[in-house]
C-alpha positions in Angstrom: 7.3 -28.1 -5.1 3.7 -27.7 -6.3 3.2 -28.5 -9.9 1.4 -26.1 -12.5 -2.3 -25.5 -12.2 -4.6 -25.6 -15.3 -7.8 -23.5 -15.2 -10.7 -22.6 -17.4 -13.3 -19.9 -17.6 -16.3 -19.4 -19.8 -17.1 -15.7 -20.5 -20.4 -14.6 -19.3 -22.8 -12.1 -21.0 -21.8 -9.5 -18.3 -18.1 -10.0 -18.8 -18.3 -9.7 -22.7 -16.2 -6.8 -24.1 -13.7 -7.0 -21.2 -10.0 -6.9 -22.0 -8.4 -10.3 -21.5 -6.0 -9.2 -18.9 -8.7 -7.4 -17.0 -10.8 -10.4 -17.1 -8.2 -12.7 -15.7 -7.1 -10.3 -13.0 -10.3 -11.5 -11.0 -10.0 -15.1 -11.6 -8.6 -18.0 -9.4 -4.8 -18.0 -8.9 -4.3 -14.6 -10.6 -3.3 -12.0 -8.0 -3.2 -8.9 -10.2 -3.6 -7.4 -13.7 0.1 -7.4 -14.1 0.3 -11.0 -13.3 -2.4 -11.8 -15.9 -0.3 -9.9 -18.5 2.8 -11.9 -17.7 0.9 -15.1 -18.1 -0.4 -13.9 -21.5 3.2 -12.8 -22.5 4.5 -16.2 -21.7 1.9 -18.0 -23.9 0.1 -19.4 -20.9 -3.3 -18.2 -21.8 -5.5 -19.3 -24.7 -9.0 -18.2 -26.0 -10.7 -20.9 -27.9 -7.4 -22.9 -27.9 -5.5 -20.1 -29.6 -2.9 -17.6 -28.0 -4.5 -14.1 -27.5 -3.2 -10.6 -26.9 -3.7 -9.0 -23.6 -5.8 -6.3 -25.5 -8.1 -8.9 -26.8 -11.8 -8.1 -26.0 -13.4 -11.3 -24.8 -16.8 -12.4 -26.2 -19.6 -14.3 -24.6 -19.1 -18.0 -24.6 -15.4 -17.7 -25.2 -13.4 -20.4 -23.4 -10.3 -18.9 -21.7 -7.8 -21.5 -20.5 -4.8 -20.5 -18.5 -1.9 -22.1 -16.7 -0.5 -21.0 -13.2 3.2 -22.0 -13.2 4.6 -23.5 -10.0 5.9 -20.9 -7.6 9.5 -19.8 -7.9 11.7 -20.6 -4.9 12.9 -17.4 -3.6 16.4 -16.9 -2.1 16.2 -13.3 -0.9 19.7 -11.8 -1.4 21.2 -8.7 0.5 21.5 -5.7 -1.7 23.4 -2.5 -0.9 20.5 -0.2 -1.1 20.7 2.9 1.0 18.4 3.1 4.0 17.2 6.3 5.7 17.6 5.0 9.4 16.3 7.4 12.0 17.0 5.1 15.1 18.7 1.8 15.7 19.5 -0.3 18.7 20.0 -4.1 19.4 16.2 -4.6 19.3 14.7 -2.5 16.5 15.0 -0.1 13.6 13.0 3.0 12.8 13.4 3.9 9.2 11.8 6.2 6.6 10.7 4.2 3.5 10.8 6.1 0.2 7.9 6.0 -2.2 8.4 3.4 -4.9 10.0 0.8 -2.7 8.2 -2.5 -2.2 8.6 -3.7 1.4 9.1 -7.4 0.8 9.7 -9.8 -2.2 6.6 -11.0 -3.9 5.7 -12.0 -7.5 7.2 -9.4 -9.9 9.3 -7.7 -7.3 12.2 -10.2 -6.3 14.8 -7.6 -5.9 15.1 -4.0 -4.8 12.8 -4.2 -1.9 13.2 -3.0 1.7 13.9 -6.5 2.9 16.8 -6.9 0.5 18.2 -3.6 1.7 17.8 -4.6 5.3 19.5 -7.9 4.8 22.6 -6.0 3.7 22.4 -3.6 6.5 22.2 -5.9 9.4 22.6 -9.6 10.1 20.2 -9.3 13.1 16.6 -9.6 11.9 13.7 -11.4 13.6 12.8 -14.6 11.8 9.0 -14.4 12.7 8.2 -12.9 9.3 9.7 -15.9 7.5 12.3 -15.9 4.7 10.5 -13.2 2.7 9.5 -10.9 5.6 12.3 -11.0 8.2 11.8 -8.3 10.9 8.7 -6.7 9.2 6.2 -5.6 11.9 4.0 -3.6 9.7 4.0 -2.5 5.9 3.5 0.5 3.8 2.1 0.6 0.3 4.8 0.7 -2.5 3.9 4.4 -3.3 3.4 5.5 0.4 6.4 6.9 2.0 7.2 7.4 5.7 8.2 5.7 8.9 8.3 2.0 9.6 9.2 -0.3 12.5 11.6 -3.3 12.0 12.3 -5.9 14.5 15.9 -7.3 15.0 14.9 -10.2 17.1 12.1 -12.3 18.0 11.5 -10.9 21.4 11.1 -7.5 19.9 9.0 -8.7 17.1 6.5 -10.5 19.3 6.1 -7.5 21.6 5.7 -5.1 18.8 3.2 -7.3 17.0 1.2 -7.7 20.2 1.2 -3.9 20.8 0.2 -3.3 17.3 -2.8 -5.8 17.6 -3.8 -4.0 20.8 -3.6 -0.6 19.4 -0.8 0.5 21.5 1.4 1.6 18.6 0.3 5.0 17.2 0.7 5.6 13.5 -0.3 9.0 12.1 -0.3 9.8 8.4 -0.5 13.0 6.5 -2.8 13.0 3.5 -4.0 15.5 0.9 -7.5 14.7 0.1 -10.1 16.0 -2.4 -12.7 18.4 -1.2 -13.6 20.2 1.9 -15.0 18.6 5.2 -18.2 19.8 7.0 -16.7 18.7 10.3 -12.9 19.2 11.1 -12.6 15.8 12.7 -14.2 12.4 12.5 -14.0 8.6 12.7 -14.5 6.2 9.9 -15.6 2.7 11.0 -16.1 0.6 7.9 -15.0 -3.0 7.5 -12.5 -3.6 4.6 -11.9 -6.7 2.4 -10.8 -7.7 -1.1 -13.2 -6.4 -3.7 -15.3 -9.1 -5.4 -15.3 -7.1 -8.7 -11.6 -6.3 -8.8 -9.0 -8.4 -6.9 -6.6 -5.6 -7.1 -8.7 -3.4 -5.0 -9.9 -3.3 -1.4 -13.4 -2.3 -0.8 -15.7 -1.3 2.2 -18.4 -4.0 3.0 -16.7 -6.7 0.8 -18.0 -10.2 1.1 -15.2 -11.1 3.5 -14.2 -7.9 5.4 -12.4 -7.2 8.6 -12.9 -4.3 11.1 -11.2 -1.1 10.1 -11.2 2.1 12.0 -9.5 5.4 11.0 -9.5 8.8 12.8 -9.0 12.1 10.8 -8.4 15.7 11.7 -8.5 18.5 9.0 -5.4 20.5 9.7 -5.5 23.0 6.6 -7.8 23.8 3.8 -6.3 24.5 0.4 -8.9 25.5 -2.2 -10.6 22.3 -3.3 -8.3 20.1 -1.2 -7.8 19.5 2.5 -4.7 18.4 4.4 -5.6 15.8 7.0 -4.0 13.8 9.8 -5.2 10.2 9.7 -4.5 8.0 12.7 -5.0 4.2 12.3 -6.5 2.0 15.0 -6.3 -1.0 12.7 -4.0 -1.7 9.8 -6.0 -3.1 6.8 -4.5 -3.1 3.3 -5.0 0.4 1.6 -7.1 1.3 4.7 -6.6 5.1 4.5 -7.2 5.2 0.8 -10.2 3.1 0.9 -11.8 5.0 3.9 -11.1 8.4 2.5 -12.6 7.5 -0.8 -15.6 5.9 1.1 -16.4 9.3 2.6 -16.0 11.0 -0.7 -12.6 12.5 0.1 -10.2 10.3 -2.0 -6.4 10.8 -1.4 -5.1 13.2 -4.0 -3.3 11.6 -7.1 -4.5 8.0 -5.9 -4.6 6.1 -9.2 -6.7 3.3 -7.7 -9.3 5.1 -5.6 -9.1 8.7 -6.6 -9.0 10.9 -9.6 -6.3 10.4 -12.1 -6.3 14.0 -13.4 -5.0 15.3 -10.0 -1.6 13.6 -10.8 -1.1 16.1 -13.7 -2.6 19.0 -11.9 -0.5 18.5 -8.8 2.8 17.2 -10.6 2.7 14.1 -8.5 3.5 10.7 -9.7 2.0 8.9 -6.7 -0.6 9.3 -4.0 -0.2 12.1 -1.5 0.1 9.9 1.6 3.0 9.9 4.1 3.4 8.0 7.4 4.9 11.0 9.3 4.6 10.1 13.0 5.2 7.0 14.9 4.9 6.3 18.7 5.5 3.1 20.5 6.8 1.5 23.7 10.3 0.0 23.4 9.9 -3.8 23.9 12.9 -4.0 26.2 13.2 -0.7 28.0 9.6 0.2 28.4 10.4 3.7 27.3 7.9 5.5 25.1 9.5 6.6 21.8 8.2 9.0 19.2 9.4 9.9 15.8 8.4 12.4 13.2 9.2 12.4 9.5 8.9 15.7 7.4 7.0 15.4 4.1 9.4 14.3 1.2 10.1 17.0 -1.5 7.6 15.7 -4.0 4.7 16.0 -1.4 5.9 19.3 0.1 6.4 20.9 -3.3 2.7 20.0 -4.2 1.6 21.4 -0.9 3.5 24.7 -1.4 2.1 25.0 -4.9 -1.5 24.7 -3.6 -0.8 27.2 -0.7 0.7 29.5 -3.4 -2.5 29.2 -5.4 -4.7 29.9 -2.3 -2.6 32.9 -1.5 -1.6 31.6 1.9 2.2 31.5 1.6 2.4 34.2 4.2 -0.4 33.2 6.4 -0.5 30.7 9.3 -0.5 27.2 8.2 0.1 23.7 9.4 3.7 22.8 10.2 5.2 19.4 11.1 6.3 19.0 14.7 
């Protein structure tokens, strides 16, 4: 197993005044602000040779030293967590992931993930994703709900992964976004990569970015918001959230790329983004399969409230198929 890593960072003029945890979140080996906070809590971070609180505001020329502990060996255990399975056969599973569930184990999320639940649900999962991601063909963000594909054997995993790369799997999302559009449909083509300023965020035109293409269709206007269908041609991390913010229509209640005040206004505790439609070719039978997943109650409730405010409860509106 790899041993611990010891690193140093001298605070620059531009960084002066930053909280210690925020500063560390962009440094080598620190994957997120929450990870930085855990290092601080464990006494693995010092400033000028002394332990410091996460709220400490760093000063120019401060010497920050921190230790990255060796990785914990993970043994992913089955957990009897209920799954909302929409279809299952010998090759694959189609399920609806709830908001708040992490897809696979990672630092800070060793239990309660979708993978833990899948291991309890079936002994047949593809091994291509490795110990931590068995059967996982594609992912959804923790706070994004909706349809996912899971492979139960390597044949299915290889075929579905190939189709995903070749853009043969159609994934359509419903998103409530800020503002109204001049055009009712469009394409966002903007490469996405890890932000150089904040490692927790993705950004358009980052130093290292990959092609990203999203197509959107406005299906309903509701006051200062629009309900849009977004279809992915690529699958970059946070793609829809980044692309919508890039064209000045951030996803409602998105704490990372949007406006925080919308959470209270809409009564939401997470971004309004739901993977509601999935179409693919079955890897064994060659049959086209399509699934639709209605909006969960928290999102449909916010939508109905906006319709009420707009006086459109009795008017024609968008309906899920």
